[in-house]
N, C-alpha and C positions, 0 to 999 in steps of 0.2 A: 242189372249190373251198371253202375255209374262209370262212364268213360270221361275222365277229366279232360277238358279242352277239345273234345271231339266236335265235329260239325257234320251236317248232312252229307258233305262231300268227302268225309274221311273214308279211307280204306279200312274196312272192318272184316275180320275173319274170326269165326267162332268154332271151336273144336272141343271134343270130349275124348277122354282116354281112361282106361282101366288098367292099372298096374303097368305091365310091359307091353301090352298090346298097342299096335299103331293107333295114333290119334285119328279120329274121324270127324269130318265137318258136321256141324249142327245147324239147323235152321234157326233164325232169329228175326226179331222185329226191332228196328231202330226207332227210338224216340229221342226227343231232345236231350242230349247229354248222356245217353246210355242205351242199353239193349235189353230186350226181354228174351230169354232163352229157355227152351224146353230141354232139360238135361238128358232126357231119354234114358235115364238109369245110369249114366256114366258117373264114376266116382268124382272125377275132377273135370272142370270146364275152364278152358282158357280162351282169352280174347287177344288178338293182334289188331292194332289199329294205329293209324297215323294221326298226328295232331300238331300242326304248326302253331296252334294257340298255346302249346306248352313251352315253346322256346322263344327267345328273343335275343337280339344282339345289339350291344352298344360299344362302338369302337371295335377293339379286337377281342372283347369278352362276350362269350355266349352264356346264356342263363337258361336253365330248365327248371320248371316248378310244377308242383302237383299237390293234391290234397286227397289222400287215400286213408281209409280206416284201418289198413293193414300195413305192415312193414313193406318197404319197396327196395328193390335192387336196381341200380342204374348203371348201365354199361356205356361209358363215354366213347365217342368216335376214336378210331385208331389215331395215335400220335397226339391226342388231346392231353392237355396238362391241367389238372384240377387246381383251382386257385382259392376257392372259398366255399363255405356251405352255411345254411341257415341254422341247422341243428347238428350236434355232434354225431358224426357217422358211427354206426355200430361197428363197421369194419371197412377197410380199404385194401384192395388187392389188385393184382395185375393178371389178366387172362389173355394170352396170345397178343401181348403188346398193348392191350386196351385196359384202361382203369375201370375196375368194378367197385362200386360204392354201395354198401348196404345202409339204408336209412330207416329210422324208426317211423311208426305210423303218424299220420297227421299232415299238416301243411308244411312242406319243405321245399328247398331249392338248392341247386348247385351252380357254381360259376366255373367256367373253364375257358381255355384258349386253345386254338389250333394253329401251330406254327406253319407259316407259309413256306413252300419250297423256294430256295434262293434262285437267283438268276446269275448269269456270268457275262462279263464284258472282257473281250480279248482284243489286243491290238499291239502295234509296234510304233516306235517313235524314234526319229533321228534329229539330233544326237540323243544319247541316253539322257533321260529326264526323270524328275521326281513327279509321281502322279498324286494329285490331291483329289479327294472325293468330298464335296461340300466343305472345302477348306482344310480337310485333315489329310496329312501325308500318309499314303498307304503302301507305296512301293517305289523302287528306284531301279532304273535300267533301261535297256533298249526295247524291252517288251513288257507287257503287263497282262495279268490274268486275274481279274477282280471277281470276288464272290459277293453279291449284293442281294439283300432282301428286295422283294418287289416294291417299286416306287420310282420316283423321279430324282435324278442325281445330276450334279454339276461336276464334270470331270475336267480338271485343269492339269496341263503338262507344262513343267517349268524346268529350264536349264540355264545355268549362268551364261550370260552373254547373248541370250536369245529371247525373243518376245514369247511370252506365255501364250498357250493355246487352250481355249475352253470349249468343251463339247457337252451339250445337254443330252442326257440319256434317260429314257423311260424303259424300265424293264419289268417283265411279268414273271410269275412263278415258273421256274424251270427254263426260262428263255435264255438262249445263248446269242449274244450280240457280238459280231466280229466287225470291228471298225476298220476302215481303210487306213493304210499306213499314213502316219502323221509326220510331216516335216516342219520343224520349227524354223523360223526366220531369224537370221542373225541381226542383232541390233546395229552392228557395224557393217557398212558397205565397203569401206576401204581404209587402209593404213597409209599414212604418208611419213616416210622415214627421212631424217636429215641428221647430219653430223656437224658439230661445231667444235673445232674448225674442220673444214672439209678435207684438209691434208695436215699431217702432224709429224712431229719428231718422236723418236723412240722415247717412251716414258712420259710423254706429254698426255695430260688428261684430255680425253675427247668425250664430249657430251652427245650421246646418241638419243635422239628425240623421235618417238613414234606417236603420231597424232591419229586418233580414232575418229572417223567421220561417219555419221549416220546417213540414211537414205535421203533425208531432207537437207543435208549439208551442215547440220549442227554437230558440235563435239559430243562424244559419248564418254562419260566417266565410269569408273568402277570396272574397267575391263583389264584382265590380266594379259600382259604382253611378254612373250619370250624373245630374247635377243640372241643372235648367232653370229659368230665370226668364222668364216670359211667352213660353215656347216656344223660347228661345235657350239653348243649352248653355253653362253657366258653369264647369263643372269636373267632376271625377270623383274617387272614392276607393274603397278596398276596405273591406269590413266586417272588423272585428277579431274577436278571440276571443269577444266578447260579441254579435257579429252586428250591430254598429253602424258605419256609415260616416258620417264627419263632414266637412263643408265649411264654411269661414268665408266669409261674404258681407257686403260693405259696400255698401249701396244708395247710389247717387250722386244720386238725385232722389226727391222725395216721390211718393206715390201708393199704389195698391193693386196688389200684384204677385202673380201666380199662380206658386207655387213647385211644381215637380214633381221627383220622383226615380223613376228606373226602372232595372231591371237592364240592364246593358250587353249581356248575353247573351240577354235576353228582355224586350223593351220592353213587352210586354203586362202584365207584373207591375210595377205602378207605384202611386204615391200622390201626392196633391197637397194643397196648402193655400193660403190667402190670407195674404199678409204686408202689413201696413199700415205705411207709412213716412211720417212727418211731417217738416216742415222746422223745427219748433220755434217756429212762429208763436203769437200770443196765443190764449188759450182760446176767445174768441168767434169767432175766425176758424176755428179747428179745428172748433167746433160747426157753423158754417155749412157747412164742407166736408163734415162728417159727414152733415149733413142732405141735402146734394146727393147724396152717395154713396149714402145710403139710398134716395133717390128713384130714382136710376139703377138700383140693384140691384132695387128693386121693379118698375121698368118692365121690366127684363130678365126678371125672374121671371115677370111677367104675360105678357110676350111669349112666353117659353119655354113656359109652361103652355098658352097659347092655341095655340101651334104644335104642342105635343105632342098636344093634343086633335085638331088638324087632321090631323097626320101619323100618328097611331096610331088609326085608326078601329076600329069594332067588328068589322070583318072579320078583324082579327088577333087570335089567341088570346094568352094570357099569355106563352107561350114564344117566339112570333114577335116580340112586343113587346120581350122581353128581348134578342133578337138585334139588332133594329133599334137599340135604345138603346145597346147595347155598341158597335156599329159607328159610331154617331153620335158617341160620346165618344172614339173611338180613330181619328180621322182619316178615317172613312168606309169603311174596308176592313180586313179581317183574314183570315188563313188559317183554314180550317175547324178545323185542329188547335188554333189559338189559342182559338177559340170553345169548343171542347170542354174545354180546360183552364181557361177562365175562368168558364163558365156551368154551373149545376147541372142540365144536361140530358144524358140518356144519348146515346151516340154515334148509335144508329139514329134516335132521336127528333129529334136535332139535324139530321141530314141530311134527314129528311122535312120539317122546318120550313123549312130553307134552300130546298129545292125548291119548297115552297109559296109562299115569299116571291118566288122567281123567277117563278113562274107568275102571281103577282099584280102583278108589275112593280116590286117594291120593291128587289130586288137582282139582280145579275148574277154568275154563277159562271163563272170562267175558270180554265184550267189554267196554272200557273206552276211549271216544274221538277217536274212530276209531282204538285203539291199543288193543292188547290182554294182559289182566292182569291175571297172573297165581298166584293163592292163595292156600296155603296148607290147607287141610282139617284136622279135628280132628284126623282122622285115622293116619296121618303122625306124 
């Protein structure tokens, strides 16, 4: 019996069987390319043998080839996908999820592929960003769960107003890679807000100018800036080539107004000023109003200083006081990542101070979307 593609190291098993009786092993002698078998009276003789020489692989395509004088049935590996053949198959079917191909006698071959199991890349990003894999956008949000075939990939996370972050990932079949939380860095370090004129009359046009400045001191264009008057949003504009966003505001009533500008993509980067608006009344009236305003401001300042002395006792060190003051001036809460970007405190030291403030009852730390939200308590 000729064994196509066999070698002296091939695993060979010869057996004989009659009708429904169990198959019995038979003795044989191996010669180059085949075996000599004494059938010992059995009606049929079968041979099982291994042969690497019958298969080859080029790229993702496997090939199996043979030359038998009788028809051949080929069972492909589980999940294999048949792609082509040398001669027209007699039949193609599926048995237990595997492709079974019946081929005519003679020299033939089959080509097939075996899909590799995908891998997974999981992670979170602040702020919410678009994830690109090899330059192609695949998801958007504060977290991502990517299904990728085995290989090497370039994962880029991008959000408006922030520097893009690129991570190189190599993933194998079925591998799950969990990345550490990624924090994108804002392109803008600070905003500088000004009003022209700095004091105005009712109905007079006031030009509010917010200048975006990068970490190296250069202007940053293309940044969306929101403008607020006494806490209410009055409009937005983008910074131009010189890094300045301009909004024209016409006050409808007299008074002192708190004007604030903040990045639309990162409200923690902001700037504010006070705009004084008068109605054009006589000078003595304005002087009286100014005196009353000064008295109110002094009262507020004294109250604030008194409150500060009461709310920032000696049990807090300088860095803890900085954290409490920042939270107090930003609505009473902020993400830990915002504190890290706004305060000159190292990451490890900041976390230790936040934990200390929580133990002392000044703040509460909660998880929001995988991030630490720090909130001032009533004690503060």
